[in-house]
C-alpha positions in Angstrom: 16.3 -0.8 -26.0 18.2 -0.9 -22.7 21.4 -2.2 -24.3 21.1 0.4 -27.1 20.7 3.1 -24.5 23.8 2.0 -22.6 25.8 2.4 -25.8 24.3 5.4 -27.4 23.4 9.0 -26.4 20.8 9.3 -29.2 17.8 8.4 -26.9 19.0 9.9 -23.7 16.6 12.1 -21.8 19.0 15.0 -20.8 16.6 16.3 -18.1 16.5 12.8 -16.5 20.3 12.5 -16.7 20.7 15.9 -14.9 18.2 14.8 -12.2 20.1 11.5 -11.6 23.4 13.3 -11.4 22.2 16.0 -9.0 19.6 14.3 -6.9 19.6 10.6 -7.8 21.2 9.1 -4.7 19.1 11.3 -2.4 16.0 10.0 -4.1 17.2 6.4 -4.0 18.3 6.2 -7.6 21.8 4.8 -8.5 24.2 6.8 -10.7 23.9 5.8 -14.3 27.6 5.2 -14.7 27.5 2.4 -12.1 25.1 0.4 -14.3 26.0 -2.4 -16.7 24.9 -5.9 -17.6 25.6 -8.8 -15.2 26.3 -12.4 -16.4 22.5 -13.0 -16.7 22.1 -10.0 -19.0 20.2 -8.1 -16.4 20.9 -4.5 -15.6 23.0 -4.4 -12.5 25.6 -2.6 -10.5 28.0 -3.6 -7.8 28.2 -0.7 -5.3 30.2 -1.3 -2.1 28.2 -2.3 1.0 25.0 -3.0 -0.9 23.1 -6.2 -1.6 20.3 -6.9 -4.0 17.0 -7.7 -2.3 16.9 -11.0 -4.3 20.1 -12.1 -2.5 18.5 -11.7 0.9 14.8 -12.5 0.2 15.1 -16.1 1.5 16.5 -14.9 4.8 13.8 -12.4 5.5 11.0 -12.8 8.0 7.5 -11.8 6.9 7.9 -8.6 9.0 11.2 -7.7 7.4 9.8 -8.4 3.9 6.8 -6.2 4.6 9.0 -3.4 5.8 11.0 -3.6 2.5 7.7 -3.6 0.7 6.6 -0.4 2.5 10.0 1.2 1.8 9.5 0.5 -1.9 6.0 2.1 -1.8 7.3 5.1 0.1 10.0 5.6 -2.6 7.4 5.4 -5.3 5.1 7.8 -3.7 8.0 10.3 -3.4 9.1 9.8 -7.0 5.7 9.9 -8.6 5.5 13.6 -8.0 8.7 14.1 -10.0 8.5 15.1 -13.7 12.2 14.7 -14.4 12.0 10.9 -14.6 9.5 8.2 -15.5 8.9 5.3 -13.2 8.5 3.2 -16.4 12.3 3.5 -16.7 12.9 2.0 -13.2 13.9 -1.7 -13.2 11.3 -3.4 -11.0 13.3 -6.6 -10.5 14.6 -7.9 -7.1 18.0 -8.5 -8.8 18.2 -4.8 -9.7 17.1 -3.3 -6.4 19.8 -2.7 -3.8 19.8 -2.3 0.0 22.6 -0.8 2.1 23.5 -1.6 5.7 20.9 1.0 6.9 18.2 -0.9 5.0 17.8 2.0 2.6 16.7 1.0 -0.9 18.3 2.1 -4.2 16.9 1.6 -7.7 18.2 1.5 -11.2 16.5 4.1 -13.4 17.5 4.4 -17.1 17.2 8.0 -18.4 15.5 7.0 -21.7 13.3 9.3 -23.7 9.7 8.2 -23.4 6.7 9.7 -25.2 4.7 11.8 -22.7 1.6 9.6 -23.0 3.6 6.5 -22.1 5.3 8.0 -19.0 2.6 6.8 -16.7 1.2 3.6 -18.2 0.1 0.6 -16.2 3.1 -1.5 -17.0 5.2 -0.5 -14.1 2.2 -0.6 -11.7 1.7 -4.3 -12.5 5.4 -4.9 -12.0 5.3 -3.3 -8.6 2.4 -5.4 -7.5 4.2 -8.6 -8.7 7.4 -7.5 -6.9 5.5 -7.0 -3.6 3.9 -10.4 -3.9 7.2 -12.0 -4.6 8.6 -10.5 -1.5 6.0 -12.1 0.9 4.4 -15.1 -0.9 6.8 -17.7 0.4 6.8 -16.5 4.0 4.7 -18.0 6.8 1.4 -16.1 6.7 2.5 -14.5 3.5 -0.6 -15.8 1.7 -2.6 -13.6 4.1 -0.6 -10.5 3.0 -0.9 -11.5 -0.6 -4.7 -11.6 -0.3 -4.7 -8.1 1.1 -2.5 -6.9 -1.7 -4.8 -8.5 -4.3 -7.8 -6.9 -2.6 -6.3 -3.4 -2.6 -5.2 -3.9 -6.2 -8.8 -4.7 -7.3 -10.2 -1.9 -5.1 -7.8 0.9 -5.9 -5.3 0.0 -8.6 -2.1 2.1 -8.4 -3.1 3.8 -5.1 0.0 3.2 -3.1 -1.2 5.1 0.0 -4.1 2.7 0.4 -1.8 -0.3 -0.1 0.6 0.7 2.7 -1.8 -0.6 5.5 -2.0 -4.0 3.8 1.7 -4.4 4.6 1.0 -3.6 8.2 -2.0 -5.9 8.8 -0.1 -9.1 9.4 -1.5 -11.7 11.7 -0.4 -15.1 12.9 -3.6 -15.6 14.8 -6.4 -17.9 13.8 -8.4 -15.6 11.5 -11.7 -17.4 12.5 -11.2 -16.1 16.1 -10.4 -12.6 15.1 -12.6 -9.7 16.3 -12.7 -6.0 16.1 -13.4 -3.6 19.0 -15.1 -0.3 18.5 -14.9 2.2 21.4 -16.9 5.4 21.4 -15.1 8.7 22.0 -17.9 11.3 22.2 -21.3 9.5 22.5 -23.6 10.6 25.3 -23.0 7.3 27.1 -19.8 5.2 26.6 -20.3 2.4 24.0 -18.1 -0.6 23.2 -18.9 -3.0 20.3 -17.1 -6.3 19.8 -17.5 -7.4 16.2 -16.8 -10.8 14.8 -17.2 -12.1 11.2 -20.9 -11.7 11.1 -22.3 -8.6 9.6 -22.8 -6.0 12.3 -25.3 -3.1 11.8 -24.9 0.2 13.7 -27.6 2.8 14.3 -30.4 3.9 16.6 -33.1 1.4 15.9 -33.1 -1.1 18.8 -34.8 -3.8 16.7 -32.8 -3.5 13.4 -29.3 -3.0 14.6 -26.6 -5.0 16.4 -24.8 -2.0 17.7 -27.1 0.5 19.3 -26.2 4.2 19.8 -28.7 5.9 22.1 -29.4 9.5 23.0 -28.4 10.9 19.6 -30.5 12.4 16.8 -28.0 12.7 13.8 -27.3 8.9 13.5 -29.7 7.1 11.2 -31.9 4.2 12.4 -29.7 1.8 10.4 -26.7 3.9 9.7 -23.8 1.6 8.7 -22.6 -1.9 8.5 -19.3 -3.5 9.5 -18.4 -6.8 7.9 -15.6 -9.3 7.1 -14.8 -10.2 3.5 -12.3 -13.1 4.2 -9.4 -10.6 3.8 -10.1 -7.7 6.2 -12.9 -5.9 8.0 -14.7 -3.1 6.2 -17.3 -0.5 6.9 -20.2 0.4 4.5 -22.5 3.4 4.8 -26.2 2.4 4.4 -27.4 5.6 2.8 -27.4 7.4 6.1 -28.5 11.0 6.1 -25.4 12.4 7.8 -22.7 10.1 6.5 -20.0 7.7 7.6 -16.4 8.8 7.9 -13.2 6.9 7.8 -10.2 8.9 9.2 -12.3 12.1 8.6 -13.0 11.2 5.0 -16.7 10.7 4.1 -17.2 7.4 2.3 -19.6 6.8 -0.6 -22.8 4.9 0.3 -22.8 1.1 -0.1 -19.1 0.8 -0.8 -16.8 -1.4 1.3 -13.9 0.6 2.8 -11.3 -1.5 4.7 -10.7 -0.7 8.4 -8.4 -2.1 11.0 -6.7 -1.3 14.3 -6.0 2.4 14.5 -8.8 3.5 12.1 -11.0 6.3 13.3 -14.7 5.9 12.4 -17.4 8.5 12.6 -21.1 7.9 12.3 -22.6 11.4 11.7 -21.2 13.4 14.7 -20.1 10.4 16.8 -16.6 9.1 16.7 -15.3 5.6 17.5 -11.7 4.2 17.7 -11.0 0.8 16.2 -8.9 -1.6 18.3 
């Protein structure tokens, strides 16, 4: 199909062609007339001062690979709101993704006609996850990042916003010694909880909970639980009356929502920072 497309106008999507001509480079998409087959019969182009990410992958540190992964996701988030092209037509291959000296990424997108019902299938989503794992899997501590990617893939497939933090939460420390610190912001008396890998219940019942909040009447006796699932920390609301909130979003009861440094937690009316 790609070879036929390059040699025929019969299946060109004129709307996509116009978009690529007018806004392509601005959106990180290479001009169609730069594209041809390389010696490996893969779609490629040879723009000046750009390299494929496959040519630099072995030289990247984990931090650099994660930054490229985040750049890929940010491009996707921007392009998904665009009706002119389909991300099914983007070539999700390290040999067909280019990076300039400023570390900006550029993709090949073929302007092929695609039936509307196929414009947002799961095929490209799976390719993106595979691409991200390829970027980090061979790096030191890359297995830790891969586990986070897999976890987010199972939890919220195709939700790139929720995947971005997985590429931030990198750690060379001994995971067995890791701990999470919760510091209260507006409780009647200052409270700090240090949480390890054991399940940690938060509430107002001094017998049933590990983290006690006193002098409040909107927090439930056993309000929420914070735990570790071998990949990351999470918070779970335990059917509390007034809810548990992650970054101001109320979470569903008895679901595990990942948290980490920088997360803001709220139990009913009382807010904690995560450090």
